[in-house]
N, CA, C and O atoms as CSV, one atom per row, in Angstrom:
chain,resi,resn,atom,element,x,y,z
A,1,UNK,N,N,-10.134,8.061,-62.033
A,1,UNK,CA,C,-10.792,6.887,-62.871
A,1,UNK,C,C,-10.259,5.503,-62.593
A,1,UNK,O,O,-9.057,5.243,-62.533
A,2,UNK,N,N,-11.305,4.570,-62.416
A,2,UNK,CA,C,-10.758,3.298,-62.145
A,2,UNK,C,C,-9.970,2.626,-63.075
A,2,UNK,O,O,-10.299,2.594,-64.261
A,3,UNK,N,N,-8.869,2.035,-62.619
A,3,UNK,CA,C,-8.053,1.339,-63.719
A,3,UNK,C,C,-8.155,-0.420,-63.853
A,3,UNK,O,O,-7.611,-1.102,-64.722
A,4,UNK,N,N,-8.930,-0.854,-62.837
A,4,UNK,CA,C,-8.874,-2.522,-62.867
A,4,UNK,C,C,-10.364,-2.484,-62.996
A,4,UNK,O,O,-11.059,-1.477,-62.863
A,5,UNK,N,N,-10.796,-3.759,-63.285
A,5,UNK,CA,C,-12.197,-4.206,-63.447
A,5,UNK,C,C,-12.788,-4.334,-62.123
A,5,UNK,O,O,-13.992,-4.088,-62.053
A,6,UNK,N,N,-12.307,-4.598,-61.289
A,6,UNK,CA,C,-12.779,-4.571,-59.793
A,6,UNK,C,C,-13.014,-2.983,-59.135
A,6,UNK,O,O,-13.854,-2.547,-58.347
A,7,UNK,N,N,-12.236,-2.553,-59.616
A,7,UNK,CA,C,-12.361,-1.086,-58.995
A,7,UNK,C,C,-13.481,-0.243,-59.886
A,7,UNK,O,O,-14.158,0.670,-59.413
A,8,UNK,N,N,-13.563,-0.755,-61.393
A,8,UNK,CA,C,-14.522,-0.240,-62.028
A,8,UNK,C,C,-16.142,-0.602,-61.532
A,8,UNK,O,O,-17.083,0.190,-61.478
A,9,UNK,N,N,-16.138,-1.883,-61.235
A,9,UNK,CA,C,-17.379,-2.232,-60.529
A,9,UNK,C,C,-17.921,-1.865,-59.446
A,9,UNK,O,O,-19.103,-1.536,-59.351
A,10,UNK,N,N,-16.892,-1.892,-58.291
A,10,UNK,CA,C,-17.059,-0.960,-57.167
A,10,UNK,C,C,-17.699,0.278,-57.182
A,10,UNK,O,O,-18.584,0.583,-56.382
A,11,UNK,N,N,-17.237,1.068,-58.155
A,11,UNK,CA,C,-17.413,2.586,-58.415
A,11,UNK,C,C,-18.761,2.542,-58.865
A,11,UNK,O,O,-19.592,3.339,-58.429
A,12,UNK,N,N,-19.094,1.499,-59.869
A,12,UNK,CA,C,-20.629,1.618,-60.076
A,12,UNK,C,C,-21.659,1.172,-58.921
A,12,UNK,O,O,-22.781,1.621,-58.688
A,13,UNK,N,N,-20.898,0.093,-58.229
A,13,UNK,CA,C,-21.755,-0.140,-57.135
A,13,UNK,C,C,-22.116,0.857,-56.295
A,13,UNK,O,O,-23.250,1.034,-55.852
A,14,UNK,N,N,-20.687,1.823,-55.968
A,14,UNK,CA,C,-21.152,2.832,-54.997
A,14,UNK,C,C,-22.057,3.878,-55.360
A,14,UNK,O,O,-22.692,4.519,-54.523
A,15,UNK,N,N,-22.156,4.135,-57.088
A,15,UNK,CA,C,-23.331,4.985,-57.560
A,15,UNK,C,C,-24.704,4.473,-57.445
A,15,UNK,O,O,-25.660,5.248,-57.398
A,16,UNK,N,N,-24.834,3.211,-57.399
A,16,UNK,CA,C,-26.076,2.467,-57.203
A,16,UNK,C,C,-26.796,2.903,-55.736
A,16,UNK,O,O,-27.862,3.479,-55.519
A,17,UNK,N,N,-25.723,2.364,-54.789
A,17,UNK,CA,C,-26.089,2.548,-53.625
A,17,UNK,C,C,-26.399,3.952,-53.139
A,17,UNK,O,O,-27.357,4.277,-52.437
A,18,UNK,N,N,-25.498,4.689,-53.594
A,18,UNK,CA,C,-25.890,6.428,-53.546
A,18,UNK,C,C,-27.044,7.092,-54.066
A,18,UNK,O,O,-27.438,8.208,-53.726
A,19,UNK,N,N,-27.614,6.248,-55.004
A,19,UNK,CA,C,-28.914,6.738,-55.649
A,19,UNK,C,C,-30.001,6.456,-54.774
A,19,UNK,O,O,-30.936,7.227,-54.558
A,20,UNK,N,N,-29.825,5.164,-54.207
A,20,UNK,CA,C,-31.057,4.256,-53.626
A,20,UNK,C,C,-31.200,5.040,-52.374
A,20,UNK,O,O,-32.291,5.406,-51.936
A,21,UNK,N,N,-29.608,5.378,-51.597
A,21,UNK,CA,C,-29.816,5.806,-50.154
A,21,UNK,C,C,-30.229,7.388,-50.425
A,21,UNK,O,O,-30.779,7.843,-49.421
A,22,UNK,N,N,-30.135,8.217,-51.346
A,22,UNK,CA,C,-30.629,9.532,-51.592
A,22,UNK,C,C,-31.978,9.287,-51.633
A,22,UNK,O,O,-32.560,9.709,-50.634
A,23,UNK,N,N,-32.724,8.710,-52.507
A,23,UNK,CA,C,-34.281,8.426,-52.766
A,23,UNK,C,C,-34.674,8.003,-51.101
A,23,UNK,O,O,-35.739,8.435,-50.660
A,24,UNK,N,N,-34.025,7.382,-50.443
A,24,UNK,CA,C,-34.624,6.969,-49.227
A,24,UNK,C,C,-34.550,8.065,-48.006
A,24,UNK,O,O,-35.338,8.292,-47.088
A,25,UNK,N,N,-33.431,8.589,-48.320
A,25,UNK,CA,C,-33.334,9.588,-46.894
A,25,UNK,C,C,-34.407,10.843,-47.614
A,25,UNK,O,O,-35.174,11.437,-46.856
A,26,UNK,N,N,-34.392,11.106,-48.781
A,26,UNK,CA,C,-35.371,12.293,-49.194
A,26,UNK,C,C,-36.756,11.942,-48.819
A,26,UNK,O,O,-37.408,12.894,-48.390
A,27,UNK,N,N,-37.398,10.733,-48.883
A,27,UNK,CA,C,-38.641,10.409,-48.575
A,27,UNK,C,C,-38.872,10.373,-47.343
A,27,UNK,O,O,-39.986,10.591,-46.865
A,28,UNK,N,N,-37.813,10.084,-46.658
A,28,UNK,CA,C,-38.034,10.035,-44.901
A,28,UNK,C,C,-38.047,11.460,-44.479
A,28,UNK,O,O,-38.969,11.884,-43.783
A,29,UNK,N,N,-36.983,12.282,-44.899
A,29,UNK,CA,C,-37.274,13.835,-44.752
A,29,UNK,C,C,-38.377,14.331,-45.007
A,29,UNK,O,O,-38.853,15.083,-44.156
A,30,UNK,N,N,-39.114,14.080,-46.216
A,30,UNK,CA,C,-40.318,14.235,-46.541
A,30,UNK,C,C,-41.565,14.003,-45.421
A,30,UNK,O,O,-42.304,14.841,-44.903
A,31,UNK,N,N,-41.508,12.567,-45.256
A,31,UNK,CA,C,-42.494,12.178,-44.109
A,31,UNK,C,C,-42.253,12.970,-42.975
A,31,UNK,O,O,-43.248,13.563,-42.559
A,32,UNK,N,N,-40.945,13.185,-42.210
A,32,UNK,CA,C,-40.725,13.897,-41.049
A,32,UNK,C,C,-41.545,15.416,-41.248
A,32,UNK,O,O,-42.296,15.818,-40.360
A,33,UNK,N,N,-41.350,16.068,-42.294
A,33,UNK,CA,C,-42.086,17.486,-42.501
A,33,UNK,C,C,-43.133,17.289,-42.404
A,33,UNK,O,O,-43.722,18.088,-41.677
A,34,UNK,N,N,-43.983,16.169,-43.036
A,34,UNK,CA,C,-45.396,16.103,-43.193
A,34,UNK,C,C,-45.981,15.805,-41.800
A,34,UNK,O,O,-47.043,16.304,-41.428
A,35,UNK,N,N,-45.268,15.000,-41.075
A,35,UNK,CA,C,-45.566,14.680,-39.835
A,35,UNK,C,C,-45.676,15.908,-38.882
A,35,UNK,O,O,-46.632,16.124,-38.136
A,36,UNK,N,N,-44.703,16.584,-38.995
A,36,UNK,CA,C,-44.622,18.101,-38.052
A,36,UNK,C,C,-45.810,18.966,-38.427
A,36,UNK,O,O,-46.600,19.507,-37.653
A,37,UNK,N,N,-45.796,18.998,-39.716
A,37,UNK,CA,C,-46.868,20.129,-40.247
A,37,UNK,C,C,-48.304,19.642,-39.792
A,37,UNK,O,O,-49.134,20.437,-39.350
A,38,UNK,N,N,-48.590,18.045,-39.951
A,38,UNK,CA,C,-49.699,17.764,-39.407
A,38,UNK,C,C,-50.048,18.095,-37.977
A,38,UNK,O,O,-51.115,18.636,-37.686
A,39,UNK,N,N,-48.997,17.712,-36.959
A,39,UNK,CA,C,-49.220,17.870,-35.597
A,39,UNK,C,C,-49.375,19.137,-35.188
A,39,UNK,O,O,-50.132,19.354,-34.242
A,40,UNK,N,N,-48.581,20.368,-35.923
A,40,UNK,CA,C,-48.628,21.696,-35.477
A,40,UNK,C,C,-50.117,22.144,-35.773
A,40,UNK,O,O,-50.693,22.940,-35.032
A,41,UNK,N,N,-50.836,21.475,-37.129
A,41,UNK,CA,C,-51.932,21.795,-37.806
A,41,UNK,C,C,-53.129,21.682,-36.573
A,41,UNK,O,O,-54.128,22.369,-36.357
A,42,UNK,N,N,-52.541,20.475,-35.862
A,42,UNK,CA,C,-53.212,19.910,-34.613
A,42,UNK,C,C,-54.822,19.248,-35.101
A,42,UNK,O,O,-55.838,19.273,-34.407
A,43,UNK,N,N,-54.693,18.719,-36.379
A,43,UNK,CA,C,-55.743,17.812,-36.952
A,43,UNK,C,C,-55.436,16.449,-36.578
A,43,UNK,O,O,-54.466,15.872,-37.069
A,44,UNK,N,N,-56.382,15.775,-35.542
A,44,UNK,CA,C,-55.763,14.505,-34.766
A,44,UNK,C,C,-55.585,13.471,-35.907
A,44,UNK,O,O,-54.511,12.891,-36.066
A,45,UNK,N,N,-56.741,13.240,-36.753
A,45,UNK,CA,C,-56.590,12.110,-37.695
A,45,UNK,C,C,-55.461,12.040,-38.488
A,45,UNK,O,O,-54.698,11.081,-38.604
A,46,UNK,N,N,-55.398,13.252,-39.090
A,46,UNK,CA,C,-53.999,13.471,-39.900
A,46,UNK,C,C,-52.840,13.408,-39.358
A,46,UNK,O,O,-51.832,13.077,-39.984
A,47,UNK,N,N,-52.858,13.731,-38.086
A,47,UNK,CA,C,-51.401,14.031,-37.322
A,47,UNK,C,C,-51.004,12.615,-36.976
A,47,UNK,O,O,-49.811,12.337,-37.097
A,48,UNK,N,N,-51.925,11.591,-36.520
A,48,UNK,CA,C,-51.642,10.254,-36.069
A,48,UNK,C,C,-51.202,9.491,-37.442
A,48,UNK,O,O,-50.213,8.758,-37.447
A,49,UNK,N,N,-52.021,9.714,-38.645
A,49,UNK,CA,C,-51.353,9.009,-39.743
A,49,UNK,C,C,-50.041,9.432,-39.975
A,49,UNK,O,O,-49.057,8.696,-40.059
A,50,UNK,N,N,-50.068,10.638,-40.072
A,50,UNK,CA,C,-48.432,11.130,-40.598
A,50,UNK,C,C,-47.292,10.994,-39.695
A,50,UNK,O,O,-46.117,11.103,-40.043
A,51,UNK,N,N,-47.734,10.735,-38.448
A,51,UNK,CA,C,-46.606,10.398,-37.231
A,51,UNK,C,C,-46.295,9.076,-37.496
A,51,UNK,O,O,-45.109,8.760,-37.405
A,52,UNK,N,N,-47.047,8.302,-37.781
A,52,UNK,CA,C,-47.044,6.775,-37.819
A,52,UNK,C,C,-46.454,6.437,-39.194
A,52,UNK,O,O,-45.827,5.405,-39.435
A,53,UNK,N,N,-46.681,7.265,-39.934
A,53,UNK,CA,C,-45.690,7.196,-41.265
A,53,UNK,C,C,-44.264,7.631,-41.187
A,53,UNK,O,O,-43.376,7.022,-41.784
A,54,UNK,N,N,-44.083,8.511,-40.571
A,54,UNK,CA,C,-42.800,9.215,-40.278
A,54,UNK,C,C,-41.796,8.328,-39.502
A,54,UNK,O,O,-40.629,8.087,-39.810
A,55,UNK,N,N,-42.555,7.860,-38.345
A,55,UNK,CA,C,-41.736,6.686,-37.660
A,55,UNK,C,C,-41.321,5.572,-38.518
A,55,UNK,O,O,-40.151,5.204,-38.623
A,56,UNK,N,N,-42.263,5.077,-39.094
A,56,UNK,CA,C,-42.015,3.625,-39.985
A,56,UNK,C,C,-40.719,4.064,-40.889
A,56,UNK,O,O,-39.679,3.406,-40.869
A,57,UNK,N,N,-40.885,5.216,-41.665
A,57,UNK,CA,C,-40.056,5.673,-42.394
A,57,UNK,C,C,-38.315,5.891,-41.834
A,57,UNK,O,O,-37.258,5.696,-42.434
A,58,UNK,N,N,-38.508,6.217,-40.893
A,58,UNK,CA,C,-37.490,6.460,-39.883
A,58,UNK,C,C,-36.761,5.043,-39.450
A,58,UNK,O,O,-35.590,4.737,-39.670
A,59,UNK,N,N,-37.681,4.332,-38.834
A,59,UNK,CA,C,-37.255,2.916,-38.905
A,59,UNK,C,C,-36.721,2.101,-39.775
A,59,UNK,O,O,-35.823,1.285,-39.568
A,60,UNK,N,N,-37.410,2.377,-40.987
A,60,UNK,CA,C,-36.860,1.625,-42.099
A,60,UNK,C,C,-35.397,2.025,-42.725
A,60,UNK,O,O,-34.513,1.253,-43.094
A,61,UNK,N,N,-35.401,3.203,-42.734
A,61,UNK,CA,C,-34.161,3.640,-42.932
A,61,UNK,C,C,-32.924,3.248,-42.276
A,61,UNK,O,O,-31.917,2.805,-42.829
A,62,UNK,N,N,-33.104,3.455,-41.060
A,62,UNK,CA,C,-32.263,2.825,-39.916
A,62,UNK,C,C,-31.857,1.464,-40.195
A,62,UNK,O,O,-30.680,1.116,-40.095
A,63,UNK,N,N,-32.912,0.580,-40.586
A,63,UNK,CA,C,-32.546,-0.729,-40.576
A,63,UNK,C,C,-31.713,-1.213,-41.827
A,63,UNK,O,O,-30.965,-2.190,-41.870
A,64,UNK,N,N,-31.968,-0.432,-42.706
A,64,UNK,CA,C,-31.408,-0.369,-44.371
A,64,UNK,C,C,-29.855,-0.109,-44.166
A,64,UNK,O,O,-28.982,-0.624,-44.864
A,65,UNK,N,N,-29.625,0.799,-43.066
A,65,UNK,CA,C,-28.375,1.277,-43.078
A,65,UNK,C,C,-28.127,2.610,-43.607
A,65,UNK,O,O,-26.975,3.002,-43.796
A,66,UNK,N,N,-29.277,3.416,-43.888
A,66,UNK,CA,C,-29.429,4.508,-44.825
A,66,UNK,C,C,-28.836,5.520,-43.683
A,66,UNK,O,O,-27.895,6.279,-43.915
A,67,UNK,N,N,-29.537,5.433,-42.360
A,67,UNK,CA,C,-29.306,6.435,-41.499
A,67,UNK,C,C,-28.694,5.774,-40.203
A,67,UNK,O,O,-28.914,4.585,-39.976
A,68,UNK,N,N,-27.969,6.501,-39.400
A,68,UNK,CA,C,-27.561,5.763,-38.247
A,68,UNK,C,C,-28.787,5.547,-37.216
A,68,UNK,O,O,-29.662,6.362,-36.923
A,69,UNK,N,N,-28.597,4.132,-36.714
A,69,UNK,CA,C,-29.907,3.822,-35.927
A,69,UNK,C,C,-30.098,4.879,-34.946
A,69,UNK,O,O,-31.268,5.256,-34.870
A,70,UNK,N,N,-29.022,5.637,-33.942
A,70,UNK,CA,C,-29.140,6.535,-33.056
A,70,UNK,C,C,-29.696,7.942,-33.741
A,70,UNK,O,O,-30.227,8.733,-32.962
A,71,UNK,N,N,-29.627,8.257,-34.941
A,71,UNK,CA,C,-30.221,9.539,-35.429
A,71,UNK,C,C,-31.515,9.008,-35.650
A,71,UNK,O,O,-32.362,9.722,-35.111
A,72,UNK,N,N,-31.982,8.049,-36.224
A,72,UNK,CA,C,-33.344,7.553,-36.310
A,72,UNK,C,C,-33.903,7.792,-35.313
A,72,UNK,O,O,-34.718,8.714,-35.312
A,73,UNK,N,N,-33.604,6.897,-33.900
A,73,UNK,CA,C,-34.227,7.227,-32.931
A,73,UNK,C,C,-34.410,8.384,-32.174
A,73,UNK,O,O,-35.369,8.539,-31.418
A,74,UNK,N,N,-33.283,9.424,-32.397
A,74,UNK,CA,C,-33.234,10.426,-31.838
A,74,UNK,C,C,-34.536,11.350,-32.318
A,74,UNK,O,O,-35.286,11.971,-31.564
A,75,UNK,N,N,-34.613,11.273,-33.878
A,75,UNK,CA,C,-35.571,11.848,-34.535
A,75,UNK,C,C,-37.001,11.343,-34.151
A,75,UNK,O,O,-37.922,12.154,-34.245
A,76,UNK,N,N,-37.210,10.326,-33.812
A,76,UNK,CA,C,-38.479,9.740,-33.418
A,76,UNK,C,C,-38.835,10.207,-32.068
A,76,UNK,O,O,-39.950,10.566,-31.689
A,77,UNK,N,N,-37.625,10.152,-31.321
A,77,UNK,CA,C,-37.939,10.611,-29.700
A,77,UNK,C,C,-38.742,12.267,-29.870
A,77,UNK,O,O,-39.801,12.689,-29.403
A,78,UNK,N,N,-37.745,12.888,-30.707
A,78,UNK,CA,C,-38.273,14.261,-30.489
A,78,UNK,C,C,-39.263,14.759,-31.516
A,78,UNK,O,O,-39.595,15.944,-31.537
A,79,UNK,N,N,-39.759,13.829,-32.407
A,79,UNK,CA,C,-41.282,13.992,-33.148
A,79,UNK,C,C,-42.174,13.327,-32.162
A,79,UNK,O,O,-43.316,13.716,-32.407
A,80,UNK,N,N,-42.174,12.662,-31.353
A,80,UNK,CA,C,-42.952,12.083,-30.093
A,80,UNK,C,C,-43.172,12.902,-29.246
A,80,UNK,O,O,-44.350,13.055,-28.923
A,81,UNK,N,N,-42.025,13.801,-28.517
A,81,UNK,CA,C,-42.294,14.954,-27.659
A,81,UNK,C,C,-43.079,15.938,-28.370
A,81,UNK,O,O,-43.888,16.516,-27.645
A,82,UNK,N,N,-43.073,16.281,-29.543
A,82,UNK,CA,C,-43.600,17.424,-30.019
A,82,UNK,C,C,-44.915,17.003,-30.258
A,82,UNK,O,O,-45.742,17.894,-30.066
A,83,UNK,N,N,-45.527,15.533,-30.745
A,83,UNK,CA,C,-46.843,15.617,-30.785
A,83,UNK,C,C,-47.497,15.358,-29.293
A,83,UNK,O,O,-48.588,15.795,-28.928
A,84,UNK,N,N,-46.743,14.686,-28.640
A,84,UNK,CA,C,-47.336,14.957,-26.893
A,84,UNK,C,C,-47.532,16.275,-26.507
A,84,UNK,O,O,-48.478,16.511,-25.755
A,85,UNK,N,N,-46.762,17.243,-26.909
A,85,UNK,CA,C,-46.854,18.517,-26.274
A,85,UNK,C,C,-48.044,19.285,-26.989
A,85,UNK,O,O,-48.893,19.969,-26.418
A,86,UNK,N,N,-47.938,19.036,-28.372
A,86,UNK,CA,C,-49.143,19.874,-28.885
A,86,UNK,C,C,-50.682,19.121,-29.097
A,86,UNK,O,O,-51.775,19.663,-29.265
A,87,UNK,N,N,-50.363,17.779,-29.028
A,87,UNK,CA,C,-51.564,17.093,-28.867
A,87,UNK,C,C,-51.539,15.972,-28.024
A,87,UNK,O,O,-51.545,14.815,-28.446
A,88,UNK,N,N,-51.507,16.357,-26.594
A,88,UNK,CA,C,-51.517,15.356,-25.459
A,88,UNK,C,C,-52.717,14.516,-25.208
A,88,UNK,O,O,-52.524,13.499,-24.542
A,89,UNK,N,N,-54.289,14.836,-25.751
A,89,UNK,CA,C,-55.016,13.812,-25.604
A,89,UNK,C,C,-54.885,12.433,-26.679
A,89,UNK,O,O,-55.469,11.362,-26.514
A,90,UNK,N,N,-53.917,12.793,-27.857
A,90,UNK,CA,C,-54.241,11.560,-28.842
A,90,UNK,C,C,-52.689,10.830,-28.509
A,90,UNK,O,O,-52.489,9.765,-29.093
A,91,UNK,N,N,-51.923,11.193,-27.877
A,91,UNK,CA,C,-50.804,10.425,-27.692
A,91,UNK,C,C,-50.584,9.917,-26.390
A,91,UNK,O,O,-50.900,10.752,-25.543
A,92,UNK,N,N,-50.092,8.692,-25.844
A,92,UNK,CA,C,-49.050,8.391,-26.736
A,92,UNK,C,C,-49.757,7.361,-27.564
A,92,UNK,O,O,-50.652,6.602,-27.191
A,93,UNK,N,N,-49.131,7.474,-28.922
A,93,UNK,CA,C,-49.659,6.700,-30.187
A,93,UNK,C,C,-48.448,5.302,-30.111
A,93,UNK,O,O,-47.223,5.299,-29.989
A,94,UNK,N,N,-49.331,4.341,-30.229
A,94,UNK,CA,C,-48.387,2.852,-30.601
A,94,UNK,C,C,-47.637,3.038,-31.646
A,94,UNK,O,O,-48.128,3.452,-32.696
A,95,UNK,N,N,-46.331,2.761,-31.518
A,95,UNK,CA,C,-45.398,2.550,-32.924
A,95,UNK,C,C,-45.096,1.340,-33.351
A,95,UNK,O,O,-44.168,1.082,-34.118
A,96,UNK,N,N,-46.080,0.338,-32.740
A,96,UNK,CA,C,-45.963,-1.122,-33.265
A,96,UNK,C,C,-45.143,-1.935,-32.273
A,96,UNK,O,O,-45.114,-3.135,-32.550
A,97,UNK,N,N,-44.537,-1.608,-31.291
A,97,UNK,CA,C,-43.554,-1.830,-30.455
A,97,UNK,C,C,-44.352,-2.608,-29.280
A,97,UNK,O,O,-45.254,-2.020,-28.684
A,98,UNK,N,N,-43.974,-4.060,-28.929
A,98,UNK,CA,C,-44.690,-4.504,-27.785
A,98,UNK,C,C,-43.745,-4.244,-26.409
A,98,UNK,O,O,-42.519,-4.148,-26.447
A,99,UNK,N,N,-44.353,-4.174,-25.505
A,99,UNK,CA,C,-43.495,-4.237,-24.264
A,99,UNK,C,C,-43.449,-5.473,-23.483
A,99,UNK,O,O,-42.753,-5.537,-22.469
């Protein structure tokens, strides 16, 4: 247990951060799962929407520091490859990045 005021405050802050990160991480995992299911079901409109939502969730989690940036980019890349393999006519889907 914390003995000083500062360490007590730090412990409380760590718990708040942990709860927030868990929420974001869970939402990101759900978005990725939904995207994979939508792409595998080969429903074009649903797959595009779910894919973009998953990419957005992963990018947000990485920018907030919840996920490492390299892990998020790896997951985005693998999701893109899966979508491209199963639905080649619908992709490449723009992820909002300009060249």
